[in-house]
N, CA, C and O atoms as CSV, one atom per row, in Angstrom:
chain,resi,resn,atom,element,x,y,z
A,1,MET,N,N,-36.149,175.068,-186.019
A,1,MET,CA,C,-35.496,176.084,-185.562
A,1,MET,C,C,-34.717,176.892,-186.809
A,1,MET,O,O,-34.492,176.258,-187.839
A,2,ALA,N,N,-34.449,177.812,-186.743
A,2,ALA,CA,C,-33.886,178.956,-187.804
A,2,ALA,C,C,-32.297,178.837,-187.700
A,2,ALA,O,O,-31.594,179.065,-186.716
A,3,GLU,N,N,-31.902,178.401,-189.033
A,3,GLU,CA,C,-30.615,178.257,-189.061
A,3,GLU,C,C,-29.818,179.616,-189.497
A,3,GLU,O,O,-30.163,180.488,-190.294
A,4,THR,N,N,-28.565,179.495,-188.658
A,4,THR,CA,C,-27.693,180.900,-188.592
A,4,THR,C,C,-26.922,180.922,-189.938
A,4,THR,O,O,-26.878,179.809,-190.462
A,5,THR,N,N,-26.381,181.785,-190.541
A,5,THR,CA,C,-25.524,182.228,-191.403
A,5,THR,C,C,-24.219,182.446,-191.224
A,5,THR,O,O,-23.519,182.538,-192.232
A,6,THR,N,N,-23.686,182.560,-190.057
A,6,THR,CA,C,-22.349,182.802,-189.417
A,6,THR,C,C,-21.637,181.856,-189.826
A,6,THR,O,O,-22.084,180.723,-190.005
A,7,GLU,N,N,-20.366,182.214,-190.041
A,7,GLU,CA,C,-19.177,181.129,-190.433
A,7,GLU,C,C,-18.813,180.563,-189.449
A,7,GLU,O,O,-18.757,181.143,-188.364
A,8,PRO,N,N,-18.506,179.383,-189.604
A,8,PRO,CA,C,-18.520,178.590,-188.402
A,8,PRO,C,C,-16.531,178.805,-187.759
A,8,PRO,O,O,-16.117,178.244,-186.745
A,9,HIS,N,N,-15.792,179.573,-188.522
A,9,HIS,CA,C,-14.212,179.481,-188.354
A,9,HIS,C,C,-14.048,181.075,-188.037
A,9,HIS,O,O,-12.940,181.606,-188.107
A,10,LYS,N,N,-15.198,181.787,-187.691
A,10,LYS,CA,C,-14.645,183.344,-187.164
A,10,LYS,C,C,-13.960,183.358,-185.879
A,10,LYS,O,O,-14.197,182.562,-184.970
A,11,SER,N,N,-13.096,184.298,-185.842
A,11,SER,CA,C,-12.658,184.299,-184.261
A,11,SER,C,C,-13.519,184.938,-183.530
A,11,SER,O,O,-14.602,185.383,-183.908
A,12,THR,N,N,-12.809,185.028,-181.914
A,12,THR,CA,C,-13.398,185.742,-181.223
A,12,THR,C,C,-13.343,187.383,-181.547
A,12,THR,O,O,-14.270,188.189,-181.618
A,13,THR,N,N,-11.961,187.560,-181.709
A,13,THR,CA,C,-11.982,189.027,-182.172
A,13,THR,C,C,-12.844,189.479,-183.515
A,13,THR,O,O,-13.286,190.623,-183.617
A,14,SER,N,N,-13.012,188.609,-184.391
A,14,SER,CA,C,-13.366,188.888,-185.616
A,14,SER,C,C,-15.237,189.264,-185.018
A,14,SER,O,O,-15.723,190.363,-185.283
A,15,LEU,N,N,-15.985,188.294,-184.309
A,15,LEU,CA,C,-17.270,188.465,-183.848
A,15,LEU,C,C,-17.244,189.746,-182.833
A,15,LEU,O,O,-18.285,190.402,-182.811
A,16,LEU,N,N,-16.192,190.171,-182.005
A,16,LEU,CA,C,-16.410,191.291,-181.142
A,16,LEU,C,C,-16.470,192.437,-182.188
A,16,LEU,O,O,-17.354,193.276,-182.012
A,17,GLY,N,N,-15.629,192.583,-183.272
A,17,GLY,CA,C,-15.622,193.542,-184.155
A,17,GLY,C,C,-16.748,193.720,-185.324
A,17,GLY,O,O,-16.914,194.775,-185.935
A,18,ASP,N,N,-17.452,192.594,-185.525
A,18,ASP,CA,C,-18.947,192.754,-185.909
A,18,ASP,C,C,-19.784,193.310,-184.899
A,18,ASP,O,O,-20.451,194.249,-185.335
A,19,VAL,N,N,-19.963,193.062,-183.770
A,19,VAL,CA,C,-20.806,193.241,-182.773
A,19,VAL,C,C,-20.529,194.846,-182.762
A,19,VAL,O,O,-21.482,195.626,-182.766
A,20,MET,N,N,-19.206,195.297,-182.749
A,20,MET,CA,C,-18.662,196.717,-182.318
A,20,MET,C,C,-19.259,197.572,-183.237
A,20,MET,O,O,-19.766,198.672,-183.017
A,21,THR,N,N,-19.128,196.829,-184.534
A,21,THR,CA,C,-19.795,197.517,-186.039
A,21,THR,C,C,-21.226,197.759,-186.199
A,21,THR,O,O,-21.757,198.723,-186.750
A,22,HIS,N,N,-21.810,196.693,-185.611
A,22,HIS,CA,C,-23.325,196.788,-185.497
A,22,HIS,C,C,-23.733,197.760,-184.341
A,22,HIS,O,O,-24.448,198.741,-184.549
A,23,VAL,N,N,-23.336,197.496,-183.356
A,23,VAL,CA,C,-23.518,198.650,-182.234
A,23,VAL,C,C,-23.462,200.008,-182.615
A,23,VAL,O,O,-24.366,200.821,-182.419
A,24,SER,N,N,-22.224,200.270,-183.245
A,24,SER,CA,C,-21.718,201.681,-183.909
A,24,SER,C,C,-22.890,202.266,-184.586
A,24,SER,O,O,-23.421,203.344,-184.318
A,25,HIS,N,N,-23.348,201.113,-185.826
A,25,HIS,CA,C,-24.434,201.766,-186.486
A,25,HIS,C,C,-25.360,201.958,-186.111
A,25,HIS,O,O,-25.982,202.865,-186.664
A,26,LEU,N,N,-26.033,201.210,-184.920
A,26,LEU,CA,C,-27.124,201.284,-184.371
A,26,LEU,C,C,-27.322,202.819,-183.297
A,26,LEU,O,O,-28.371,203.374,-182.972
A,27,VAL,N,N,-26.165,203.118,-183.011
A,27,VAL,CA,C,-26.057,204.184,-182.208
A,27,VAL,C,C,-25.973,205.450,-183.126
A,27,VAL,O,O,-26.531,206.497,-182.798
A,28,ARG,N,N,-25.363,205.343,-184.117
A,28,ARG,CA,C,-25.620,206.279,-185.195
A,28,ARG,C,C,-26.841,206.582,-185.642
A,28,ARG,O,O,-27.311,207.719,-185.681
A,29,GLY,N,N,-27.441,205.458,-186.028
A,29,GLY,CA,C,-29.036,205.474,-186.508
A,29,GLY,C,C,-29.945,206.119,-185.449
A,29,GLY,O,O,-31.010,206.640,-185.780
A,30,GLU,N,N,-29.445,206.077,-183.950
A,30,GLU,CA,C,-30.505,206.552,-183.094
A,30,GLU,C,C,-29.991,208.017,-182.731
A,30,GLU,O,O,-30.691,208.761,-182.043
A,31,ILE,N,N,-28.666,208.428,-183.248
A,31,ILE,CA,C,-28.615,209.911,-183.032
A,31,ILE,C,C,-29.013,210.477,-184.290
A,31,ILE,O,O,-29.253,211.679,-184.175
A,32,ASP,N,N,-29.163,210.033,-185.437
A,32,ASP,CA,C,-29.612,210.397,-186.537
A,32,ASP,C,C,-31.297,210.806,-186.461
A,32,ASP,O,O,-31.748,211.805,-187.022
A,33,LEU,N,N,-32.079,209.904,-185.712
A,33,LEU,CA,C,-33.309,209.794,-185.167
A,33,LEU,C,C,-33.348,211.112,-184.707
A,33,LEU,O,O,-33.782,212.095,-185.308
A,34,ALA,N,N,-32.756,211.038,-183.356
A,34,ALA,CA,C,-33.177,211.934,-182.531
A,34,ALA,C,C,-32.725,213.437,-183.029
A,34,ALA,O,O,-33.342,214.370,-182.514
A,35,LYS,N,N,-31.700,213.747,-183.988
A,35,LYS,CA,C,-31.487,214.725,-184.793
A,35,LYS,C,C,-32.598,215.629,-185.556
A,35,LYS,O,O,-32.953,216.805,-185.489
A,36,ALA,N,N,-33.031,214.302,-186.439
A,36,ALA,CA,C,-34.200,214.558,-187.207
A,36,ALA,C,C,-35.547,214.962,-186.540
A,36,ALA,O,O,-36.314,215.831,-186.956
A,37,GLU,N,N,-35.707,214.185,-185.435
A,37,GLU,CA,C,-37.013,214.667,-184.511
A,37,GLU,C,C,-36.736,216.125,-183.873
A,37,GLU,O,O,-37.645,216.955,-183.897
A,38,ALA,N,N,-35.508,216.434,-183.314
A,38,ALA,CA,C,-35.239,217.684,-182.656
A,38,ALA,C,C,-35.342,218.882,-183.837
A,38,ALA,O,O,-35.826,219.996,-183.636
A,39,LYS,N,N,-34.883,218.497,-184.878
A,39,LYS,CA,C,-34.846,219.563,-185.809
A,39,LYS,C,C,-36.749,219.559,-186.227
A,39,LYS,O,O,-37.395,220.602,-186.337
A,40,ARG,N,N,-37.182,218.532,-186.354
A,40,ARG,CA,C,-38.967,218.918,-186.705
A,40,ARG,C,C,-39.354,219.537,-185.758
A,40,ARG,O,O,-40.044,220.506,-186.074
A,41,SER,N,N,-39.139,219.328,-184.238
A,41,SER,CA,C,-39.786,219.888,-183.027
A,41,SER,C,C,-39.437,221.440,-183.045
A,41,SER,O,O,-40.329,222.210,-182.689
A,42,ALA,N,N,-38.376,221.885,-183.378
A,42,ALA,CA,C,-37.633,223.273,-183.486
A,42,ALA,C,C,-38.359,223.862,-184.445
A,42,ALA,O,O,-39.054,224.794,-184.040
A,43,THR,N,N,-38.429,223.570,-185.785
A,43,THR,CA,C,-39.284,223.733,-186.731
A,43,THR,C,C,-40.760,224.164,-186.338
A,43,THR,O,O,-41.192,225.311,-186.450
A,44,ARG,N,N,-41.409,223.163,-185.901
A,44,ARG,CA,C,-42.881,223.552,-185.315
A,44,ARG,C,C,-42.799,224.410,-184.278
A,44,ARG,O,O,-43.845,225.053,-184.190
A,45,ALA,N,N,-41.847,224.755,-183.289
A,45,ALA,CA,C,-41.884,225.743,-182.297
A,45,ALA,C,C,-41.774,226.981,-183.112
A,45,ALA,O,O,-42.533,227.917,-182.856
A,46,ALA,N,N,-40.793,227.086,-184.188
A,46,ALA,CA,C,-40.434,228.333,-184.380
A,46,ALA,C,C,-41.904,228.848,-185.312
A,46,ALA,O,O,-42.262,230.026,-185.306
A,47,ALA,N,N,-42.566,227.891,-185.996
A,47,ALA,CA,C,-43.655,228.490,-186.647
A,47,ALA,C,C,-44.946,228.800,-185.880
A,47,ALA,O,O,-45.804,229.526,-186.383
A,48,GLY,N,N,-45.093,228.238,-184.630
A,48,GLY,CA,C,-45.693,228.461,-183.627
A,48,GLY,C,C,-45.538,230.092,-182.999
A,48,GLY,O,O,-46.428,230.885,-182.693
A,49,ILE,N,N,-44.019,230.242,-182.942
A,49,ILE,CA,C,-43.555,231.486,-182.008
A,49,ILE,C,C,-44.200,232.622,-183.292
A,49,ILE,O,O,-44.964,233.527,-182.959
A,50,ALA,N,N,-43.857,232.464,-184.479
A,50,ALA,CA,C,-44.249,233.253,-185.634
A,50,ALA,C,C,-45.460,233.641,-185.513
A,50,ALA,O,O,-45.744,234.836,-185.436
A,51,MET,N,N,-46.442,232.583,-185.475
A,51,MET,CA,C,-48.018,232.635,-185.397
A,51,MET,C,C,-48.491,233.605,-184.276
A,51,MET,O,O,-49.386,234.445,-184.371
A,52,LEU,N,N,-47.804,233.357,-183.322
A,52,LEU,CA,C,-48.004,234.166,-181.772
A,52,LEU,C,C,-47.393,235.751,-181.934
A,52,LEU,O,O,-47.729,236.677,-181.195
A,53,VAL,N,N,-46.513,235.853,-182.954
A,53,VAL,CA,C,-45.878,237.389,-182.940
A,53,VAL,C,C,-47.071,237.970,-183.561
A,53,VAL,O,O,-47.730,238.923,-183.144
A,54,ILE,N,N,-47.318,237.050,-184.943
A,54,ILE,CA,C,-48.249,237.708,-185.768
A,54,ILE,C,C,-49.744,238.127,-185.093
A,54,ILE,O,O,-50.237,239.230,-185.326
A,55,GLY,N,N,-50.357,237.208,-184.301
A,55,GLY,CA,C,-51.576,237.433,-183.620
A,55,GLY,C,C,-51.269,238.794,-182.614
A,55,GLY,O,O,-52.001,239.784,-182.629
A,56,VAL,N,N,-50.135,238.673,-181.796
A,56,VAL,CA,C,-49.816,239.949,-181.219
A,56,VAL,C,C,-50.039,241.066,-181.736
A,56,VAL,O,O,-50.781,241.821,-181.108
A,57,VAL,N,N,-49.487,241.511,-183.005
A,57,VAL,CA,C,-49.338,242.340,-183.766
A,57,VAL,C,C,-50.740,242.696,-184.336
A,57,VAL,O,O,-51.054,243.862,-184.572
A,58,LEU,N,N,-51.465,241.772,-184.519
A,58,LEU,CA,C,-52.907,241.977,-185.218
A,58,LEU,C,C,-53.796,242.370,-184.095
A,58,LEU,O,O,-54.807,243.049,-184.270
A,59,SER,N,N,-53.407,241.938,-182.955
A,59,SER,CA,C,-54.467,242.182,-181.826
A,59,SER,C,C,-54.089,243.639,-181.316
A,59,SER,O,O,-55.036,244.161,-180.727
A,60,LEU,N,N,-52.992,244.401,-181.387
A,60,LEU,CA,C,-52.834,245.296,-180.908
A,60,LEU,C,C,-53.321,246.586,-181.997
A,60,LEU,O,O,-53.725,247.631,-181.487
A,61,VAL,N,N,-53.265,246.462,-183.422
A,61,VAL,CA,C,-53.932,246.977,-184.765
A,61,VAL,C,C,-55.239,246.830,-184.209
A,61,VAL,O,O,-55.773,247.933,-184.097
A,62,ALA,N,N,-55.995,245.837,-183.798
A,62,ALA,CA,C,-57.452,245.824,-183.733
A,62,ALA,C,C,-57.790,246.768,-182.387
A,62,ALA,O,O,-58.820,247.439,-182.317
A,63,LEU,N,N,-56.829,246.725,-181.383
A,63,LEU,CA,C,-57.092,247.425,-180.327
A,63,LEU,C,C,-56.882,248.853,-180.492
A,63,LEU,O,O,-57.381,249.535,-179.596
A,64,ASN,N,N,-56.366,249.377,-181.267
A,64,ASN,CA,C,-56.118,250.542,-182.030
A,64,ASN,C,C,-57.352,251.200,-182.600
A,64,ASN,O,O,-57.862,252.278,-182.294
A,65,VAL,N,N,-57.702,250.337,-183.468
A,65,VAL,CA,C,-59.132,250.693,-184.135
A,65,VAL,C,C,-60.272,250.700,-183.221
A,65,VAL,O,O,-61.159,251.549,-183.305
A,66,LEU,N,N,-60.263,249.647,-182.238
A,66,LEU,CA,C,-61.529,249.881,-181.414
A,66,LEU,C,C,-61.412,251.047,-180.467
A,66,LEU,O,O,-62.505,251.458,-180.076
A,67,ALA,N,N,-60.373,251.669,-180.010
A,67,ALA,CA,C,-60.149,252.956,-179.317
A,67,ALA,C,C,-60.256,253.598,-180.064
A,67,ALA,O,O,-60.562,254.640,-179.485
A,68,ALA,N,N,-60.220,253.870,-181.488
A,68,ALA,CA,C,-60.522,255.101,-182.569
A,68,ALA,C,C,-62.132,254.897,-182.683
A,68,ALA,O,O,-62.757,255.948,-182.824
A,69,ALA,N,N,-62.762,253.903,-182.650
A,69,ALA,CA,C,-63.998,253.989,-182.700
A,69,ALA,C,C,-64.929,254.385,-181.304
A,69,ALA,O,O,-66.098,254.767,-181.257
A,70,LEU,N,N,-64.170,254.198,-180.438
A,70,LEU,CA,C,-64.536,254.442,-179.015
A,70,LEU,C,C,-64.622,255.936,-178.923
A,70,LEU,O,O,-65.563,256.502,-178.368
A,71,VAL,N,N,-63.566,256.588,-179.509
A,71,VAL,CA,C,-63.383,258.068,-179.447
A,71,VAL,C,C,-64.610,258.712,-180.318
A,71,VAL,O,O,-65.291,259.695,-180.025
A,72,ALA,N,N,-64.696,257.842,-181.517
A,72,ALA,CA,C,-65.598,258.550,-182.341
A,72,ALA,C,C,-67.036,258.413,-181.654
A,72,ALA,O,O,-67.897,259.293,-181.671
A,73,ALA,N,N,-67.127,257.413,-181.169
A,73,ALA,CA,C,-68.732,257.133,-180.470
A,73,ALA,C,C,-68.938,257.994,-179.299
A,73,ALA,O,O,-70.051,258.486,-179.108
A,74,ILE,N,N,-67.927,258.227,-178.471
A,74,ILE,CA,C,-67.942,259.098,-177.263
A,74,ILE,C,C,-68.009,260.583,-177.761
A,74,ILE,O,O,-68.600,261.361,-177.012
A,75,ALA,N,N,-67.513,261.051,-178.854
A,75,ALA,CA,C,-67.727,262.351,-179.511
A,75,ALA,C,C,-69.062,262.598,-179.952
A,75,ALA,O,O,-69.635,263.685,-179.890
A,76,VAL,N,N,-69.601,261.357,-180.474
A,76,VAL,CA,C,-70.891,261.598,-181.144
A,76,VAL,C,C,-72.079,261.631,-179.787
A,76,VAL,O,O,-72.975,262.469,-179.688
A,77,TRP,N,N,-71.865,260.718,-178.998
A,77,TRP,CA,C,-72.869,260.569,-178.217
A,77,TRP,C,C,-73.006,261.659,-177.010
A,77,TRP,O,O,-74.100,261.781,-176.461
A,78,PHE,N,N,-71.828,262.498,-176.574
A,78,PHE,CA,C,-71.615,263.405,-175.750
A,78,PHE,C,C,-71.400,264.616,-176.589
A,78,PHE,O,O,-71.060,265.636,-175.989
A,79,THR,N,N,-71.546,264.668,-177.883
A,79,THR,CA,C,-71.383,266.079,-178.575
A,79,THR,C,C,-70.273,266.995,-177.980
A,79,THR,O,O,-70.355,268.140,-177.536
A,80,LEU,N,N,-68.964,265.960,-178.131
A,80,LEU,CA,C,-67.568,266.589,-177.595
A,80,LEU,C,C,-67.181,266.661,-178.924
A,80,LEU,O,O,-67.768,266.309,-179.947
A,81,SER,N,N,-65.990,267.224,-178.728
A,81,SER,CA,C,-65.060,267.242,-180.182
A,81,SER,C,C,-64.176,266.100,-179.781
A,81,SER,O,O,-64.092,265.628,-178.647
A,82,THR,N,N,-63.426,265.655,-181.020
A,82,THR,CA,C,-62.807,264.625,-181.060
A,82,THR,C,C,-61.331,264.413,-180.106
A,82,THR,O,O,-60.843,263.341,-179.750
A,83,GLY,N,N,-60.749,265.990,-179.800
A,83,GLY,CA,C,-59.784,265.955,-178.864
A,83,GLY,C,C,-60.052,265.558,-177.309
A,83,GLY,O,O,-59.333,264.914,-176.545
A,84,TRP,N,N,-61.298,266.143,-177.099
A,84,TRP,CA,C,-61.931,265.655,-175.995
A,84,TRP,C,C,-62.034,264.258,-175.609
A,84,TRP,O,O,-61.535,263.737,-174.612
A,85,ALA,N,N,-62.831,263.642,-176.630
A,85,ALA,CA,C,-63.131,262.252,-176.757
A,85,ALA,C,C,-61.886,261.402,-176.712
A,85,ALA,O,O,-61.765,260.324,-176.129
A,86,SER,N,N,-60.931,262.081,-177.453
A,86,SER,CA,C,-59.617,261.121,-177.262
A,86,SER,C,C,-58.935,261.305,-175.989
A,86,SER,O,O,-58.476,260.283,-175.478
A,87,LEU,N,N,-58.809,262.215,-175.487
A,87,LEU,CA,C,-58.506,262.520,-173.961
A,87,LEU,C,C,-58.991,261.495,-173.167
A,87,LEU,O,O,-58.224,260.750,-172.558
A,88,ILE,N,N,-60.365,261.376,-173.111
A,88,ILE,CA,C,-61.327,260.673,-171.945
A,88,ILE,C,C,-60.692,259.059,-172.420
A,88,ILE,O,O,-60.229,258.257,-171.608
A,89,VAL,N,N,-60.782,258.857,-173.686
A,89,VAL,CA,C,-60.152,257.363,-173.819
A,89,VAL,C,C,-58.956,256.854,-173.295
A,89,VAL,O,O,-58.752,255.797,-172.697
A,90,GLY,N,N,-57.998,257.996,-173.688
A,90,GLY,CA,C,-56.634,257.935,-173.089
A,90,GLY,C,C,-56.449,257.658,-171.753
A,90,GLY,O,O,-55.776,256.715,-171.337
A,91,VAL,N,N,-57.193,258.682,-170.885
A,91,VAL,CA,C,-56.886,258.294,-169.789
A,91,VAL,C,C,-57.807,256.990,-168.898
A,91,VAL,O,O,-57.453,256.495,-167.828
A,92,VAL,N,N,-58.805,256.706,-169.531
A,92,VAL,CA,C,-59.190,255.580,-169.223
A,92,VAL,C,C,-58.437,254.224,-169.454
A,92,VAL,O,O,-58.570,253.297,-168.655
A,93,LEU,N,N,-57.700,254.139,-170.485
A,93,LEU,CA,C,-56.912,253.276,-171.106
A,93,LEU,C,C,-55.871,253.243,-169.975
A,93,LEU,O,O,-55.439,252.261,-169.371
A,94,LEU,N,N,-55.584,254.485,-169.836
A,94,LEU,CA,C,-54.248,254.671,-168.844
A,94,LEU,C,C,-54.282,253.909,-167.357
A,94,LEU,O,O,-53.485,253.146,-166.813
A,95,ILE,N,N,-55.536,254.451,-166.960
A,95,ILE,CA,C,-55.983,253.826,-165.580
A,95,ILE,C,C,-55.923,252.184,-165.741
A,95,ILE,O,O,-55.316,251.443,-164.967
A,96,VAL,N,N,-56.541,251.836,-166.694
A,96,VAL,CA,C,-56.672,250.174,-167.097
A,96,VAL,C,C,-55.277,249.569,-166.910
A,96,VAL,O,O,-55.094,248.538,-166.263
A,97,VAL,N,N,-54.195,250.340,-167.577
A,97,VAL,CA,C,-52.756,250.021,-167.799
A,97,VAL,C,C,-52.377,249.843,-166.295
A,97,VAL,O,O,-51.963,248.742,-165.934
A,98,ALA,N,N,-52.505,250.946,-165.326
A,98,ALA,CA,C,-51.936,251.138,-164.482
A,98,ALA,C,C,-52.391,250.019,-163.432
A,98,ALA,O,O,-51.565,249.478,-162.697
A,99,ILE,N,N,-53.650,249.729,-163.405
A,99,ILE,CA,C,-54.388,248.365,-162.664
A,99,ILE,C,C,-53.492,247.290,-162.971
A,99,ILE,O,O,-52.716,246.745,-162.186
A,100,LEU,N,N,-53.677,247.024,-164.231
A,100,LEU,CA,C,-52.971,245.683,-164.743
A,100,LEU,C,C,-51.575,245.559,-164.381
A,100,LEU,O,O,-51.126,244.556,-163.826
A,101,VAL,N,N,-50.845,246.636,-164.712
A,101,VAL,CA,C,-49.124,246.750,-164.262
A,101,VAL,C,C,-48.992,246.408,-162.756
A,101,VAL,O,O,-48.062,245.735,-162.313
A,102,SER,N,N,-50.022,246.938,-161.982
A,102,SER,CA,C,-49.738,246.994,-160.591
A,102,SER,C,C,-50.198,245.546,-159.985
A,102,SER,O,O,-49.465,244.954,-159.194
A,103,VAL,N,N,-51.341,245.060,-160.365
A,103,VAL,CA,C,-51.279,243.524,-160.212
A,103,VAL,C,C,-50.457,242.704,-160.817
A,103,VAL,O,O,-50.370,241.702,-160.108
A,104,GLY,N,N,-49.786,242.597,-161.785
A,104,GLY,CA,C,-48.865,241.894,-162.598
A,104,GLY,C,C,-47.611,241.895,-161.556
A,104,GLY,O,O,-47.143,240.873,-161.055
A,105,ILE,N,N,-47.121,243.306,-161.302
A,105,ILE,CA,C,-45.945,243.321,-160.113
A,105,ILE,C,C,-46.157,242.434,-158.731
A,105,ILE,O,O,-45.386,241.732,-158.076
A,106,GLY,N,N,-47.208,242.699,-158.624
A,106,GLY,CA,C,-47.916,242.321,-157.253
A,106,GLY,C,C,-47.411,240.573,-157.050
A,106,GLY,O,O,-46.752,239.978,-156.197
A,107,ARG,N,N,-48.080,240.190,-158.259
A,107,ARG,CA,C,-48.027,238.686,-158.513
A,107,ARG,C,C,-46.614,238.068,-158.822
A,107,ARG,O,O,-46.259,236.940,-158.482
A,108,LEU,N,N,-45.914,238.921,-159.473
A,108,LEU,CA,C,-44.550,238.706,-159.802
A,108,LEU,C,C,-43.601,238.635,-158.573
A,108,LEU,O,O,-42.709,237.800,-158.424
A,109,LYS,N,N,-43.939,239.675,-157.683
A,109,LYS,CA,C,-43.322,239.728,-156.432
A,109,LYS,C,C,-43.743,238.769,-155.343
A,109,LYS,O,O,-43.044,238.728,-154.331
A,110,SER,N,N,-44.827,237.978,-155.437
A,110,SER,CA,C,-45.195,237.093,-154.616
A,110,SER,C,C,-44.634,235.521,-155.166
A,110,SER,O,O,-44.484,234.499,-154.497
A,111,ALA,N,N,-44.406,235.737,-156.548
A,111,ALA,CA,C,-44.134,234.495,-157.202
A,111,ALA,C,C,-42.534,234.349,-156.742
A,111,ALA,O,O,-42.150,233.300,-156.226
A,112,PHE,N,N,-41.742,235.330,-156.934
A,112,PHE,CA,C,-40.380,234.807,-156.445
A,112,PHE,C,C,-39.795,235.146,-155.002
A,112,PHE,O,O,-38.633,235.524,-154.847
A,113,GLN,N,N,-40.682,234.983,-153.984
A,113,GLN,CA,C,-40.643,235.209,-152.582
A,113,GLN,C,C,-39.815,233.688,-152.590
A,113,GLN,O,O,-39.734,232.787,-153.424
A,114,THR,N,N,-39.092,233.953,-150.836
A,114,THR,CA,C,-38.442,232.901,-150.597
A,114,THR,C,C,-39.685,231.859,-150.056
A,114,THR,O,O,-40.725,232.169,-149.473
A,115,PRO,N,N,-39.246,230.657,-150.420
A,115,PRO,CA,C,-40.197,229.767,-149.675
A,115,PRO,C,C,-40.062,229.617,-148.073
A,115,PRO,O,O,-39.373,228.715,-147.597
A,116,GLN,N,N,-40.747,230.536,-147.272
A,116,GLN,CA,C,-40.517,230.523,-145.916
A,116,GLN,C,C,-40.495,229.330,-145.366
A,116,GLN,O,O,-39.498,229.013,-144.718
A,117,ARG,N,N,-41.652,228.366,-145.518
A,117,ARG,CA,C,-41.730,227.099,-144.855
A,117,ARG,C,C,-40.442,226.138,-145.139
A,117,ARG,O,O,-40.036,225.503,-144.166
A,118,SER,N,N,-39.786,225.979,-146.333
A,118,SER,CA,C,-38.623,225.431,-146.271
A,118,SER,C,C,-37.548,225.897,-145.827
A,118,SER,O,O,-36.665,225.104,-145.497
A,119,VAL,N,N,-37.376,227.092,-145.723
A,119,VAL,CA,C,-36.149,227.855,-144.956
A,119,VAL,C,C,-36.023,227.144,-143.701
A,119,VAL,O,O,-35.079,226.512,-143.227
A,120,ASN,N,N,-37.468,227.449,-143.165
A,120,ASN,CA,C,-37.555,227.102,-141.382
A,120,ASN,C,C,-37.530,225.523,-141.261
A,120,ASN,O,O,-37.151,224.923,-140.255
A,121,SER,N,N,-37.962,224.967,-142.360
A,121,SER,CA,C,-37.774,223.333,-142.060
A,121,SER,C,C,-36.178,223.213,-142.204
A,121,SER,O,O,-35.598,222.507,-141.379
A,122,ILE,N,N,-35.426,223.870,-143.215
A,122,ILE,CA,C,-33.842,223.220,-143.435
A,122,ILE,C,C,-33.330,223.765,-141.936
A,122,ILE,O,O,-32.749,223.038,-141.131
A,123,LYS,N,N,-33.622,225.051,-141.725
A,123,LYS,CA,C,-32.954,225.539,-140.248
A,123,LYS,C,C,-33.309,224.549,-138.974
A,123,LYS,O,O,-32.384,224.298,-138.202
A,124,ASP,N,N,-34.387,224.075,-138.764
A,124,ASP,CA,C,-34.708,223.314,-137.840
A,124,ASP,C,C,-34.041,221.787,-138.079
A,124,ASP,O,O,-34.071,220.966,-137.163
A,125,ASP,N,N,-33.510,221.510,-139.225
A,125,ASP,CA,C,-33.096,220.018,-139.487
A,125,ASP,C,C,-31.568,220.346,-139.189
A,125,ASP,O,O,-30.946,219.475,-138.581
A,126,ALA,N,N,-30.896,221.509,-139.552
A,126,ALA,CA,C,-29.902,221.923,-139.149
A,126,ALA,C,C,-29.243,221.889,-137.719
A,126,ALA,O,O,-28.105,221.580,-137.366
A,127,ARG,N,N,-30.574,222.398,-136.873
A,127,ARG,CA,C,-30.523,222.499,-135.346
A,127,ARG,C,C,-30.419,221.019,-134.881
A,127,ARG,O,O,-29.466,220.640,-134.200
A,128,VAL,N,N,-31.374,220.238,-135.248
A,128,VAL,CA,C,-31.480,218.756,-135.008
A,128,VAL,C,C,-30.254,218.202,-135.191
A,128,VAL,O,O,-29.813,217.660,-134.178
A,129,VAL,N,N,-29.395,218.152,-136.383
A,129,VAL,CA,C,-28.072,217.678,-136.651
A,129,VAL,C,C,-27.012,218.259,-135.839
A,129,VAL,O,O,-26.159,217.537,-135.322
A,130,LYS,N,N,-27.019,219.578,-135.690
A,130,LYS,CA,C,-25.782,219.751,-134.680
A,130,LYS,C,C,-26.141,219.575,-132.946
A,130,LYS,O,O,-25.259,219.507,-132.090
A,131,GLY,N,N,-27.580,219.523,-132.670
A,131,GLY,CA,C,-27.901,218.886,-131.340
A,131,GLY,C,C,-27.523,217.080,-131.338
A,131,GLY,O,O,-27.165,216.546,-130.289
A,132,ALA,N,N,-27.661,216.281,-132.631
A,132,ALA,CA,C,-27.138,214.952,-132.559
A,132,ALA,C,C,-25.603,214.861,-132.535
A,132,ALA,O,O,-25.075,213.811,-132.170
A,133,LEU,N,N,-24.748,216.093,-132.971
A,133,LEU,CA,C,-23.418,215.861,-133.036
A,133,LEU,C,C,-22.642,216.138,-131.632
A,133,LEU,O,O,-21.500,215.812,-131.309
A,134,LYS,N,N,-23.716,216.902,-130.849
A,134,LYS,CA,C,-22.849,217.472,-129.600
A,134,LYS,C,C,-22.891,216.328,-128.911
A,134,LYS,O,O,-22.338,216.246,-127.815
């Protein structure tokens, strides 16, 4: 059996004080650990967000270059001026944007609708409770 190194003459209040000191150090250590983990997570999240922003900006640049290439290709294939080819590409892109926005708005509206089954269930429950109280 392991021997303890506690003093045999310590009072109860002294022992309680030691326990409180150890608990206080333990809690402070846990708080410091939580702070360090939160800081590390926040740093990683910030780096991830920065990479996403850079990716979005670069994708917009790439789309612009591809649109210019499409304008040039249409101008060559159909022997059109670059003005007419640009107009064609612009109109097609606006149609695609209109479709995407329309579908996106429709999905958002359906996502934020009132959950009708839950509302009906709550109303039924309220009627049952009112009937039971009469």
